[in-house]
N, CA, C and O atoms as CSV, one atom per row, in Angstrom:
chain,resi,resn,atom,element,x,y,z
A,1,MET,N,N,113.761,102.009,116.400
A,1,MET,CA,C,114.529,100.781,116.410
A,1,MET,C,C,115.690,100.926,115.426
A,1,MET,O,O,115.484,101.303,114.273
A,2,ARG,N,N,116.854,100.642,115.858
A,2,ARG,CA,C,118.077,100.839,115.109
A,2,ARG,C,C,118.166,100.010,113.830
A,2,ARG,O,O,118.777,100.459,112.861
A,3,ILE,N,N,117.586,98.836,113.799
A,3,ILE,CA,C,117.731,97.936,112.657
A,3,ILE,C,C,117.167,98.550,111.372
A,3,ILE,O,O,117.722,98.337,110.294
A,4,TYR,N,N,116.096,99.293,111.473
A,4,TYR,CA,C,115.489,99.883,110.275
A,4,TYR,C,C,116.385,100.958,109.663
A,4,TYR,O,O,116.338,101.190,108.455
A,5,ASP,N,N,117.190,101.606,110.478
A,5,ASP,CA,C,118.094,102.630,109.961
A,5,ASP,C,C,119.219,102.039,109.118
A,5,ASP,O,O,119.891,102.765,108.386
A,6,LEU,N,N,119.428,100.737,109.214
A,6,LEU,CA,C,120.482,100.067,108.451
A,6,LEU,C,C,120.026,99.652,107.053
A,6,LEU,O,O,120.850,99.283,106.216
A,7,ILE,N,N,118.729,99.711,106.799
A,7,ILE,CA,C,118.197,99.289,105.510
A,7,ILE,C,C,118.563,100.310,104.438
A,7,ILE,O,O,118.314,101.506,104.586
A,8,GLU,N,N,119.156,99.816,103.364
A,8,GLU,CA,C,119.514,100.640,102.210
A,8,GLU,C,C,118.571,100.305,101.059
A,8,GLU,O,O,117.785,99.362,101.147
A,9,TYR,N,N,118.652,101.070,100.000
A,9,TYR,CA,C,117.766,100.871,98.844
A,9,TYR,C,C,117.810,99.423,98.338
A,9,TYR,O,O,116.764,98.832,98.070
A,10,GLU,N,N,119.010,98.853,98.208
A,10,GLU,CA,C,119.170,97.482,97.701
A,10,GLU,C,C,118.548,96.451,98.640
A,10,GLU,O,O,118.208,95.349,98.210
A,11,ASP,N,N,118.396,96.800,99.923
A,11,ASP,CA,C,117.865,95.877,100.920
A,11,ASP,C,C,116.346,95.843,100.963
A,11,ASP,O,O,115.769,94.975,101.620
A,12,LEU,N,N,115.691,96.762,100.281
A,12,LEU,CA,C,114.230,96.792,100.312
A,12,LEU,C,C,113.699,95.512,99.683
A,12,LEU,O,O,114.179,95.101,98.626
A,13,PRO,N,N,112.709,94.871,100.319
A,13,PRO,CA,C,112.304,93.532,99.910
A,13,PRO,C,C,111.458,93.430,98.640
A,13,PRO,O,O,111.296,92.331,98.111
A,14,ASN,N,N,110.912,94.544,98.132
A,14,ASN,CA,C,110.121,94.433,96.907
A,14,ASN,C,C,110.149,95.736,96.112
A,14,ASN,O,O,110.657,96.758,96.572
A,15,ASP,N,N,109.594,95.668,94.918
A,15,ASP,CA,C,109.600,96.823,94.021
A,15,ASP,C,C,108.715,97.963,94.525
A,15,ASP,O,O,109.011,99.132,94.277
A,16,ASP,N,N,107.629,97.630,95.233
A,16,ASP,CA,C,106.748,98.678,95.765
A,16,ASP,C,C,107.528,99.637,96.656
A,16,ASP,O,O,107.427,100.855,96.516
A,17,LEU,N,N,108.303,99.074,97.569
A,17,LEU,CA,C,109.069,99.915,98.489
A,17,LEU,C,C,110.219,100.619,97.775
A,17,LEU,O,O,110.617,101.714,98.172
A,18,LYS,N,N,110.751,100.004,96.731
A,18,LYS,CA,C,111.813,100.657,95.953
A,18,LYS,C,C,111.259,101.855,95.186
A,18,LYS,O,O,111.940,102.870,95.043
A,19,ILE,N,N,110.031,101.740,94.695
A,19,ILE,CA,C,109.393,102.879,94.031
A,19,ILE,C,C,109.178,104.012,95.029
A,19,ILE,O,O,109.447,105.175,94.726
A,20,ILE,N,N,108.694,103.670,96.215
A,20,ILE,CA,C,108.478,104.690,97.248
A,20,ILE,C,C,109.800,105.341,97.628
A,20,ILE,O,O,109.869,106.561,97.779
A,21,ALA,N,N,110.847,104.541,97.784
A,21,ALA,CA,C,112.162,105.102,98.129
A,21,ALA,C,C,112.664,106.020,97.027
A,21,ALA,O,O,113.242,107.069,97.311
A,22,GLY,N,N,112.450,105.638,95.777
A,22,GLY,CA,C,112.895,106.460,94.664
A,22,GLY,C,C,112.135,107.766,94.543
A,22,GLY,O,O,112.713,108.797,94.199
A,23,GLU,N,N,110.846,107.728,94.824
A,23,GLU,CA,C,110.007,108.919,94.683
A,23,GLU,C,C,109.978,109.801,95.932
A,23,GLU,O,O,109.976,111.028,95.841
A,24,CYS,N,N,109.956,109.155,97.096
A,24,CYS,CA,C,109.757,109.898,98.354
A,24,CYS,C,C,110.971,109.898,99.274
A,24,CYS,O,O,111.030,110.687,100.217
A,25,GLY,N,N,111.935,109.029,99.016
A,25,GLY,CA,C,113.119,108.952,99.860
A,25,GLY,C,C,113.178,107.665,100.660
A,25,GLY,O,O,112.152,107.064,100.978
A,26,ILE,N,N,114.389,107.253,100.977
A,26,ILE,CA,C,114.613,105.997,101.703
A,26,ILE,C,C,114.014,106.036,103.102
A,26,ILE,O,O,113.569,105.003,103.602
A,27,GLU,N,N,113.989,107.197,103.744
A,27,GLU,CA,C,113.420,107.291,105.096
A,27,GLU,C,C,111.939,106.930,105.101
A,27,GLU,O,O,111.462,106.266,106.021
A,28,ILE,N,N,111.217,107.363,104.085
A,28,ILE,CA,C,109.789,107.044,103.989
A,28,ILE,C,C,109.612,105.543,103.796
A,28,ILE,O,O,108.750,104.933,104.427
A,29,ALA,N,N,110.421,104.947,102.930
A,29,ALA,CA,C,110.349,103.498,102.711
A,29,ALA,C,C,110.684,102.747,104.000
A,29,ALA,O,O,110.047,101.742,104.316
A,30,ARG,N,N,111.672,103.227,104.740
A,30,ARG,CA,C,112.018,102.600,106.030
A,30,ARG,C,C,110.850,102.695,107.001
A,30,ARG,O,O,110.571,101.748,107.737
A,31,ASP,N,N,110.166,103.838,107.005
A,31,ASP,CA,C,109.019,103.990,107.905
A,31,ASP,C,C,107.868,103.068,107.515
A,31,ASP,O,O,107.155,102.568,108.385
A,32,PHE,N,N,107.679,102.837,106.214
A,32,PHE,CA,C,106.676,101.852,105.804
A,32,PHE,C,C,107.039,100.486,106.357
A,32,PHE,O,O,106.166,99.770,106.848
A,33,MET,N,N,108.329,100.105,106.288
A,33,MET,CA,C,108.766,98.814,106.846
A,33,MET,C,C,108.604,98.792,108.367
A,33,MET,O,O,108.163,97.793,108.935
A,34,ARG,N,N,108.958,99.883,109.012
A,34,ARG,CA,C,108.916,99.956,110.465
A,34,ARG,C,C,107.491,99.828,111.007
A,34,ARG,O,O,107.263,99.099,111.972
A,35,TYR,N,N,106.544,100.520,110.403
A,35,TYR,CA,C,105.208,100.626,110.988
A,35,TYR,C,C,104.134,99.792,110.301
A,35,TYR,O,O,103.065,99.586,110.876
A,36,PHE,N,N,104.386,99.308,109.094
A,36,PHE,CA,C,103.325,98.625,108.346
A,36,PHE,C,C,103.736,97.256,107.832
A,36,PHE,O,O,103.184,96.789,106.836
A,37,ARG,N,N,104.692,96.598,108.485
A,37,ARG,CA,C,105.141,95.274,108.037
A,37,ARG,C,C,103.982,94.291,108.004
A,37,ARG,O,O,103.175,94.219,108.931
A,38,GLY,N,N,103.919,93.536,106.913
A,38,GLY,CA,C,102.901,92.503,106.785
A,38,GLY,C,C,101.538,93.023,106.365
A,38,GLY,O,O,100.537,92.341,106.586
A,39,THR,N,N,101.462,94.206,105.765
A,39,THR,CA,C,100.175,94.754,105.354
A,39,THR,C,C,100.199,95.187,103.888
A,39,THR,O,O,101.254,95.335,103.271
A,40,VAL,N,N,99.006,95.381,103.368
A,40,VAL,CA,C,98.837,95.944,102.037
A,40,VAL,C,C,98.119,97.275,102.234
A,40,VAL,O,O,97.058,97.333,102.855
A,41,LEU,N,N,98.701,98.327,101.706
A,41,LEU,CA,C,98.128,99.666,101.851
A,41,LEU,C,C,97.799,100.237,100.482
A,41,LEU,O,O,98.526,100.021,99.512
A,42,TYR,N,N,96.706,100.959,100.417
A,42,TYR,CA,C,96.371,101.681,99.191
A,42,TYR,C,C,96.604,103.159,99.456
A,42,TYR,O,O,96.074,103.721,100.414
A,43,ILE,N,N,97.392,103.774,98.609
A,43,ILE,CA,C,97.643,105.215,98.720
A,43,ILE,C,C,96.745,105.885,97.677
A,43,ILE,O,O,96.989,105.755,96.478
A,44,PRO,N,N,95.723,106.589,98.119
A,44,PRO,CA,C,94.764,107.152,97.168
A,44,PRO,C,C,95.366,108.301,96.360
A,44,PRO,O,O,96.320,108.951,96.788
A,45,GLN,N,N,94.780,108.536,95.176
A,45,GLN,CA,C,95.202,109.682,94.365
A,45,GLN,C,C,94.654,110.971,94.949
A,45,GLN,O,O,95.261,112.037,94.848
A,46,LYS,N,N,93.482,110.839,95.565
A,46,LYS,CA,C,92.816,112.001,96.152
A,46,LYS,C,C,92.136,111.543,97.439
A,46,LYS,O,O,91.510,110.484,97.462
A,47,VAL,N,N,92.250,112.315,98.490
A,47,VAL,CA,C,91.660,111.940,99.771
A,47,VAL,C,C,90.225,112.443,99.830
A,47,VAL,O,O,89.972,113.647,99.879
A,48,LEU,N,N,89.285,111.487,99.824
A,48,LEU,CA,C,87.876,111.841,99.945
A,48,LEU,C,C,87.378,111.633,101.370
A,48,LEU,O,O,86.521,112.369,101.859
A,49,CYS,N,N,87.930,110.623,102.020
A,49,CYS,CA,C,87.609,110.367,103.428
A,49,CYS,C,C,88.812,109.666,104.051
A,49,CYS,O,O,89.670,109.139,103.343
A,50,LEU,N,N,88.865,109.665,105.361
A,50,LEU,CA,C,89.990,109.032,106.053
A,50,LEU,C,C,89.645,107.581,106.387
A,50,LEU,O,O,88.910,107.304,107.334
A,51,SER,N,N,90.186,106.672,105.597
A,51,SER,CA,C,90.030,105.251,105.885
A,51,SER,C,C,90.917,104.901,107.073
A,51,SER,O,O,91.804,105.679,107.425
A,52,PRO,N,N,90.695,103.745,107.700
A,52,PRO,CA,C,91.554,103.356,108.828
A,52,PRO,C,C,93.050,103.316,108.472
A,52,PRO,O,O,93.887,103.757,109.259
A,53,SER,N,N,93.381,102.789,107.285
A,53,SER,CA,C,94.803,102.730,106.913
A,53,SER,C,C,95.356,104.129,106.644
A,53,SER,O,O,96.518,104.403,106.945
A,54,LEU,N,N,94.545,105.000,106.089
A,54,LEU,CA,C,94.977,106.382,105.848
A,54,LEU,C,C,95.173,107.122,107.175
A,54,LEU,O,O,96.069,107.957,107.302
A,55,LYS,N,N,94.330,106.808,108.156
A,55,LYS,CA,C,94.501,107.408,109.492
A,55,LYS,C,C,95.819,106.963,110.110
A,55,LYS,O,O,96.515,107.757,110.745
A,56,GLN,N,N,96.160,105.687,109.921
A,56,GLN,CA,C,97.436,105.183,110.447
A,56,GLN,C,C,98.607,105.873,109.751
A,56,GLN,O,O,99.571,106.267,110.407
A,57,MET,N,N,98.530,106.020,108.430
A,57,MET,CA,C,99.604,106.692,107.699
A,57,MET,C,C,99.718,108.152,108.136
A,57,MET,O,O,100.823,108.685,108.238
A,58,LEU,N,N,98.587,108.795,108.394
A,58,LEU,CA,C,98.594,110.177,108.863
A,58,LEU,C,C,99.283,110.277,110.223
A,58,LEU,O,O,100.043,111.213,110.472
A,59,ALA,N,N,99.016,109.313,111.097
A,59,ALA,CA,C,99.651,109.310,112.422
A,59,ALA,C,C,101.155,109.100,112.322
A,59,ALA,O,O,101.914,109.681,113.098
A,60,VAL,N,N,101.593,108.279,111.378
A,60,VAL,CA,C,103.023,107.987,111.225
A,60,VAL,C,C,103.757,109.128,110.533
A,60,VAL,O,O,104.807,109.564,111.005
A,61,PHE,N,N,103.221,109.611,109.428
A,61,PHE,CA,C,103.949,110.556,108.588
A,61,PHE,C,C,103.609,112.021,108.834
A,61,PHE,O,O,104.418,112.901,108.541
A,62,GLY,N,N,102.439,112.287,109.360
A,62,GLY,CA,C,102.018,113.674,109.509
A,62,GLY,C,C,101.352,114.164,108.232
A,62,GLY,O,O,101.506,113.563,107.169
A,63,ARG,N,N,100.622,115.243,108.345
A,63,ARG,CA,C,99.818,115.735,107.225
A,63,ARG,C,C,100.668,116.157,106.021
A,63,ARG,O,O,100.366,115.783,104.888
A,64,ARG,N,N,101.701,116.914,106.260
A,64,ARG,CA,C,102.524,117.425,105.158
A,64,ARG,C,C,103.216,116.293,104.406
A,64,ARG,O,O,103.200,116.265,103.176
A,65,GLU,N,N,103.822,115.363,105.136
A,65,GLU,CA,C,104.543,114.262,104.492
A,65,GLU,C,C,103.579,113.314,103.781
A,65,GLU,O,O,103.882,112.826,102.692
A,66,LEU,N,N,102.416,113.048,104.391
A,66,LEU,CA,C,101.428,112.188,103.739
A,66,LEU,C,C,100.927,112.832,102.450
A,66,LEU,O,O,100.721,112.143,101.451
A,67,SER,N,N,100.734,114.123,102.466
A,67,SER,CA,C,100.324,114.843,101.258
A,67,SER,C,C,101.391,114.703,100.168
A,67,SER,O,O,101.063,114.517,98.996
A,68,ASN,N,N,102.639,114.792,100.547
A,68,ASN,CA,C,103.753,114.610,99.620
A,68,ASN,C,C,103.754,113.191,99.039
A,68,ASN,O,O,103.973,113.011,97.841
A,69,ILE,N,N,103.511,112.192,99.880
A,69,ILE,CA,C,103.466,110.795,99.431
A,69,ILE,C,C,102.325,110.609,98.435
A,69,ILE,O,O,102.505,109.974,97.396
A,70,ILE,N,N,101.153,111.161,98.748
A,70,ILE,CA,C,99.993,111.050,97.863
A,70,ILE,C,C,100.272,111.722,96.519
A,70,ILE,O,O,99.908,111.190,95.470
A,71,ASP,N,N,100.916,112.885,96.550
A,71,ASP,CA,C,101.244,113.585,95.298
A,71,ASP,C,C,102.185,112.765,94.421
A,71,ASP,O,O,102.051,112.766,93.197
A,72,LYS,N,N,103.131,112.068,95.036
A,72,LYS,CA,C,104.161,111.364,94.265
A,72,LYS,C,C,103.775,109.948,93.853
A,72,LYS,O,O,104.106,109.515,92.749
A,73,VAL,N,N,103.076,109.217,94.730
A,73,VAL,CA,C,102.758,107.814,94.413
A,73,VAL,C,C,101.281,107.494,94.622
A,73,VAL,O,O,100.927,106.330,94.813
A,74,GLY,N,N,100.426,108.492,94.589
A,74,GLY,CA,C,98.994,108.272,94.753
A,74,GLY,C,C,98.452,107.308,93.713
A,74,GLY,O,O,98.872,107.332,92.556
A,75,GLY,N,N,97.520,106.459,94.124
A,75,GLY,CA,C,96.945,105.452,93.247
A,75,GLY,C,C,97.676,104.130,93.295
A,75,GLY,O,O,97.346,103.204,92.553
A,76,MET,N,N,98.650,104.037,94.149
A,76,MET,CA,C,99.491,102.832,94.232
A,76,MET,C,C,99.052,101.949,95.392
A,76,MET,O,O,98.757,102.437,96.483
A,77,LYS,N,N,99.012,100.646,95.142
A,77,LYS,CA,C,98.790,99.669,96.209
A,77,LYS,C,C,100.165,99.185,96.634
A,77,LYS,O,O,100.951,98.735,95.800
A,78,VAL,N,N,100.463,99.274,97.925
A,78,VAL,CA,C,101.790,98.949,98.431
A,78,VAL,C,C,101.730,97.705,99.311
A,78,VAL,O,O,101.044,97.680,100.333
A,79,LEU,N,N,102.454,96.685,98.897
A,79,LEU,CA,C,102.611,95.492,99.718
A,79,LEU,C,C,103.865,95.683,100.550
A,79,LEU,O,O,104.961,95.841,100.011
A,80,VAL,N,N,103.701,95.667,101.862
A,80,VAL,CA,C,104.848,95.787,102.763
A,80,VAL,C,C,105.068,94.404,103.381
A,80,VAL,O,O,104.321,94.005,104.274
A,81,PRO,N,N,106.085,93.670,102.916
A,81,PRO,CA,C,106.311,92.309,103.412
A,81,PRO,C,C,106.618,92.274,104.904
A,81,PRO,O,O,107.121,93.237,105.482
A,82,LYS,N,N,106.301,91.136,105.504
A,82,LYS,CA,C,106.562,90.953,106.930
A,82,LYS,C,C,108.057,90.789,107.203
A,82,LYS,O,O,108.567,91.276,108.212
A,83,ASN,N,N,108.751,90.106,106.305
A,83,ASN,CA,C,110.165,89.794,106.528
A,83,ASN,C,C,111.091,90.741,105.782
A,83,ASN,O,O,110.718,91.361,104.787
A,84,PHE,N,N,112.298,90.828,106.291
A,84,PHE,CA,C,113.350,91.579,105.623
A,84,PHE,C,C,113.836,90.777,104.422
A,84,PHE,O,O,113.584,89.575,104.337
A,85,SER,N,N,114.526,91.429,103.498
A,85,SER,CA,C,115.069,90.716,102.340
A,85,SER,C,C,116.189,89.778,102.783
A,85,SER,O,O,116.833,89.999,103.808
A,86,GLN,N,N,116.410,88.725,101.989
A,86,GLN,CA,C,117.461,87.751,102.298
A,86,GLN,C,C,118.829,88.409,102.366
A,86,GLN,O,O,119.636,88.088,103.238
A,87,SER,N,N,119.089,89.329,101.445
A,87,SER,CA,C,120.411,89.973,101.422
A,87,SER,C,C,120.632,90.798,102.689
A,87,SER,O,O,121.739,90.823,103.227
A,88,PHE,N,N,119.583,91.474,103.169
A,88,PHE,CA,C,119.713,92.257,104.387
A,88,PHE,C,C,119.933,91.343,105.591
A,88,PHE,O,O,120.767,91.635,106.448
A,89,VAL,N,N,119.189,90.239,105.657
A,89,VAL,CA,C,119.331,89.298,106.776
A,89,VAL,C,C,120.755,88.751,106.813
A,89,VAL,O,O,121.381,88.720,107.872
A,90,ARG,N,N,121.271,88.319,105.654
A,90,ARG,CA,C,122.642,87.777,105.614
A,90,ARG,C,C,123.668,88.820,106.059
A,90,ARG,O,O,124.563,88.521,106.850
A,91,ARG,N,N,123.532,90.030,105.553
A,91,ARG,CA,C,124.485,91.083,105.910
A,91,ARG,C,C,124.378,91.429,107.392
A,91,ARG,O,O,125.401,91.571,108.061
A,92,TYR,N,N,123.168,91.566,107.915
A,92,TYR,CA,C,122.979,91.918,109.320
A,92,TYR,C,C,123.546,90.834,110.237
A,92,TYR,O,O,124.213,91.134,111.227
A,93,VAL,N,N,123.277,89.577,109.899
A,93,VAL,CA,C,123.773,88.468,110.721
A,93,VAL,C,C,125.300,88.408,110.667
A,93,VAL,O,O,125.947,88.267,111.704
A,94,SER,N,N,125.878,88.512,109.480
A,94,SER,CA,C,127.347,88.424,109.393
A,94,SER,C,C,128.028,89.602,110.079
A,94,SER,O,O,129.123,89.448,110.620
A,95,ASP,N,N,127.401,90.774,110.065
A,95,ASP,CA,C,127.984,91.944,110.727
A,95,ASP,C,C,127.847,91.911,112.239
A,95,ASP,O,O,128.680,92.475,112.947
A,96,ASN,N,N,126.798,91.251,112.749
A,96,ASN,CA,C,126.488,91.339,114.175
A,96,ASN,C,C,126.650,90.045,114.965
A,96,ASN,O,O,126.529,90.053,116.190
A,97,PHE,N,N,126.919,88.937,114.285
A,97,PHE,CA,C,127.059,87.661,114.993
A,97,PHE,C,C,128.383,87.622,115.753
A,97,PHE,O,O,129.444,87.873,115.180
A,98,ASN,N,N,128.312,87.300,117.066
A,98,ASN,CA,C,129.535,87.227,117.863
A,98,ASN,C,C,129.775,85.829,118.426
A,98,ASN,O,O,130.701,85.628,119.212
A,99,GLY,N,N,128.955,84.875,118.034
A,99,GLY,CA,C,129.123,83.503,118.506
A,99,GLY,C,C,128.133,83.113,119.584
A,99,GLY,O,O,127.870,81.925,119.776
A,100,ASN,N,N,127.576,84.087,120.294
A,100,ASN,CA,C,126.675,83.781,121.406
A,100,ASN,C,C,125.342,84.528,121.333
A,100,ASN,O,O,124.579,84.508,122.298
A,101,ASN,N,N,125.053,85.172,120.231
A,101,ASN,CA,C,123.872,86.034,120.218
A,101,ASN,C,C,122.828,85.632,119.172
A,101,ASN,O,O,122.174,86.495,118.587
A,102,ILE,N,N,122.670,84.345,118.938
A,102,ILE,CA,C,121.667,83.865,117.981
A,102,ILE,C,C,120.274,84.327,118.403
A,102,ILE,O,O,119.509,84.805,117.566
A,103,ALA,N,N,119.935,84.195,119.667
A,103,ALA,CA,C,118.600,84.579,120.146
A,103,ALA,C,C,118.346,86.072,119.947
A,103,ALA,O,O,117.256,86.473,119.539
A,104,GLU,N,N,119.341,86.877,120.233
A,104,GLU,CA,C,119.211,88.325,120.066
A,104,GLU,C,C,118.999,88.692,118.595
A,104,GLU,O,O,118.145,89.520,118.280
A,105,LEU,N,N,119.768,88.083,117.703
A,105,LEU,CA,C,119.624,88.348,116.275
A,105,LEU,C,C,118.250,87.888,115.775
A,105,LEU,O,O,117.609,88.566,114.972
A,106,ALA,N,N,117.818,86.735,116.259
A,106,ALA,CA,C,116.503,86.224,115.860
A,106,ALA,C,C,115.397,87.184,116.294
A,106,ALA,O,O,114.443,87.415,115.551
A,107,MET,N,N,115.525,87.731,117.478
A,107,MET,CA,C,114.535,88.687,117.969
A,107,MET,C,C,114.565,89.985,117.159
A,107,MET,O,O,113.518,90.520,116.796
A,108,ASP,N,N,115.769,90.486,116.880
A,108,ASP,CA,C,115.911,91.713,116.094
A,108,ASP,C,C,115.228,91.587,114.733
A,108,ASP,O,O,114.551,92.511,114.281
A,109,LEU,N,N,115.410,90.442,114.090
A,109,LEU,CA,C,114.925,90.251,112.727
A,109,LEU,C,C,113.542,89.607,112.655
A,109,LEU,O,O,112.942,89.537,111.582
A,110,GLY,N,N,113.036,89.134,113.799
A,110,GLY,CA,C,111.735,88.466,113.804
A,110,GLY,C,C,111.773,87.118,113.104
A,110,GLY,O,O,110.811,86.720,112.448
A,111,LEU,N,N,112.899,86.415,113.250
A,111,LEU,CA,C,113.090,85.123,112.604
A,111,LEU,C,C,113.366,84.039,113.641
A,111,LEU,O,O,113.589,84.333,114.816
A,112,SER,N,N,113.349,82.795,113.201
A,112,SER,CA,C,113.671,81.684,114.094
A,112,SER,C,C,115.184,81.552,114.252
A,112,SER,O,O,115.957,82.102,113.467
A,113,HIS,N,N,115.586,80.817,115.277
A,113,HIS,CA,C,117.014,80.554,115.486
A,113,HIS,C,C,117.597,79.819,114.288
A,113,HIS,O,O,118.717,80.107,113.866
A,114,ARG,N,N,116.843,78.870,113.741
A,114,ARG,CA,C,117.315,78.101,112.587
A,114,ARG,C,C,117.558,79.024,111.387
A,114,ARG,O,O,118.525,78.840,110.647
A,115,SER,N,N,116.694,80.002,111.199
A,115,SER,CA,C,116.880,80.946,110.082
A,115,SER,C,C,118.164,81.749,110.253
A,115,SER,O,O,118.842,82.069,109.277
A,116,ILE,N,N,118.489,82.071,111.498
A,116,ILE,CA,C,119.734,82.805,111.750
A,116,ILE,C,C,120.929,81.903,111.466
A,116,ILE,O,O,121.896,82.342,110.844
A,117,TYR,N,N,120.880,80.639,111.916
A,117,TYR,CA,C,121.964,79.696,111.614
A,117,TYR,C,C,122.142,79.559,110.104
A,117,TYR,O,O,123.268,79.502,109.611
A,118,ASN,N,N,121.023,79.507,109.369
A,118,ASN,CA,C,121.099,79.364,107.913
A,118,ASN,C,C,121.686,80.599,107.239
A,118,ASN,O,O,122.235,80.500,106.142
A,119,ALA,N,N,121.579,81.748,107.876
A,119,ALA,CA,C,122.112,82.980,107.288
A,119,ALA,C,C,123.586,83.206,107.620
A,119,ALA,O,O,124.219,84.104,107.064
A,120,LEU,N,N,124.129,82.399,108.516
A,120,LEU,CA,C,125.538,82.557,108.885
A,120,LEU,C,C,126.441,82.232,107.705
A,120,LEU,O,O,126.193,81.269,106.979
A,121,PRO,N,N,127.486,83.025,107.509
A,121,PRO,CA,C,128.396,82.758,106.399
A,121,PRO,C,C,129.250,81.511,106.617
A,121,PRO,O,O,129.680,80.880,105.651
A,122,ASN,N,N,129.498,81.152,107.875
A,122,ASN,CA,C,130.319,80.000,108.212
A,122,ASN,C,C,129.471,78.738,108.127
A,122,ASN,O,O,128.577,78.540,108.951
A,123,LYS,N,N,129.736,77.886,107.148
A,123,LYS,CA,C,128.895,76.705,106.903
A,123,LYS,C,C,128.901,75.720,108.070
A,123,LYS,O,O,127.885,75.065,108.304
A,124,THR,N,N,129.998,75.588,108.810
A,124,THR,CA,C,130.027,74.634,109.917
A,124,THR,C,C,129.101,75.078,111.039
A,124,THR,O,O,128.500,74.240,111.711
A,125,ALA,N,N,128.981,76.362,111.246
A,125,ALA,CA,C,128.109,76.854,112.310
A,125,ALA,C,C,126.651,76.612,111.975
A,125,ALA,O,O,125.840,76.406,112.878
A,126,LYS,N,N,126.295,76.631,110.688
A,126,LYS,CA,C,124.891,76.489,110.373
A,126,LYS,C,C,124.438,75.035,110.303
A,126,LYS,O,O,123.243,74.768,110.431
A,127,THR,N,N,125.343,74.098,110.107
A,127,THR,CA,C,124.912,72.717,110.016
A,127,THR,C,C,124.838,72.048,111.380
A,127,THR,O,O,124.057,71.114,111.560
A,128,GLU,N,N,125.615,72.494,112.327
A,128,GLU,CA,C,125.591,71.893,113.646
A,128,GLU,C,C,125.474,72.965,114.721
A,128,GLU,O,O,126.263,73.909,114.749
A,129,PRO,N,N,124.480,72.818,115.616
A,129,PRO,CA,C,124.403,73.766,116.722
A,129,PRO,C,C,125.618,73.611,117.629
A,129,PRO,O,O,126.253,72.556,117.628
A,130,PRO,N,N,125.950,74.630,118.392
A,130,PRO,CA,C,127.101,74.532,119.287
A,130,PRO,C,C,126.974,73.355,120.252
A,130,PRO,O,O,125.876,73.016,120.692
A,131,GLU,N,N,128.105,72.740,120.572
A,131,GLU,CA,C,128.148,71.585,121.476
A,131,GLU,C,C,127.500,71.905,122.825
A,131,GLU,O,O,126.877,71.042,123.444
A,132,ARG,N,N,127.652,73.139,123.269
A,132,ARG,CA,C,127.078,73.569,124.548
A,132,ARG,C,C,125.557,73.378,124.548
A,132,ARG,O,O,124.993,72.922,125.543
A,133,LEU,N,N,124.891,73.723,123.436
A,133,LEU,CA,C,123.440,73.569,123.350
A,133,LEU,C,C,123.042,72.102,123.307
A,133,LEU,O,O,122.037,71.710,123.899
A,134,LEU,N,N,123.826,71.294,122.608
A,134,LEU,CA,C,123.529,69.867,122.559
A,134,LEU,C,C,123.643,69.237,123.941
A,134,LEU,O,O,122.832,68.385,124.305
A,135,LYS,N,N,124.647,69.651,124.715
A,135,LYS,CA,C,124.815,69.132,126.063
A,135,LYS,C,C,123.644,69.528,126.949
A,135,LYS,O,O,123.156,68.716,127.735
A,136,GLN,N,N,123.189,70.779,126.827
A,136,GLN,CA,C,122.038,71.229,127.612
A,136,GLN,C,C,120.799,70.415,127.261
A,136,GLN,O,O,120.017,70.079,128.149
A,137,GLU,N,N,120.604,70.094,125.990
A,137,GLU,CA,C,119.468,69.300,125.557
A,137,GLU,C,C,119.545,67.891,126.141
A,137,GLU,O,O,118.545,67.350,126.611
A,138,ARG,N,N,120.755,67.296,126.106
A,138,ARG,CA,C,120.920,65.952,126.658
A,138,ARG,C,C,120.661,65.927,128.141
A,138,ARG,O,O,120.122,64.947,128.655
A,139,ASP,N,N,121.031,66.988,128.849
A,139,ASP,CA,C,120.811,67.059,130.290
A,139,ASP,C,C,119.337,67.164,130.636
A,139,ASP,O,O,118.926,66.725,131.709
A,140,LEU,N,N,118.540,67.733,129.755
A,140,LEU,CA,C,117.109,67.887,130.002
A,140,LEU,C,C,116.375,66.563,129.869
A,140,LEU,O,O,115.403,66.315,130.582
A,141,TRP,N,N,116.837,65.708,128.954
A,141,TRP,CA,C,116.152,64.451,128.676
A,141,TRP,C,C,117.010,63.281,129.138
A,141,TRP,O,O,118.028,62.981,128.514
A,142,PRO,N,N,116.618,62.617,130.216
A,142,PRO,CA,C,117.425,61.502,130.738
A,142,PRO,C,C,117.464,60.295,129.826
A,142,PRO,O,O,118.106,59.296,130.151
């Protein structure tokens, strides 16, 4: 998914992912966001058995990369938030909003339409929905 490739170090939503990006690289942190959003993962210092979460990490990263992650940040509990950071949402919306793609942006970011309106830099657009939508609503309800 293209949206994850746009995430930079400053856009990471918490310190856990920033530590991973600093130690293992931004691509690894992006993959944690891509595949483990909304979860808490424990990265063991030493692998004694394959827990379900460790099996998932092995499937995503592969043996060599997972070994590298364990060597660098083993013993760390990682909270991977469900949502993107506010700064990333604002930047993504302002860069990609064309006036007619609120639904598409909401789907890309996993947010509501109202959240996208609130992230728009243009204050008039966020306080009032487009007249076209209001007319459609009025037509639905006699």
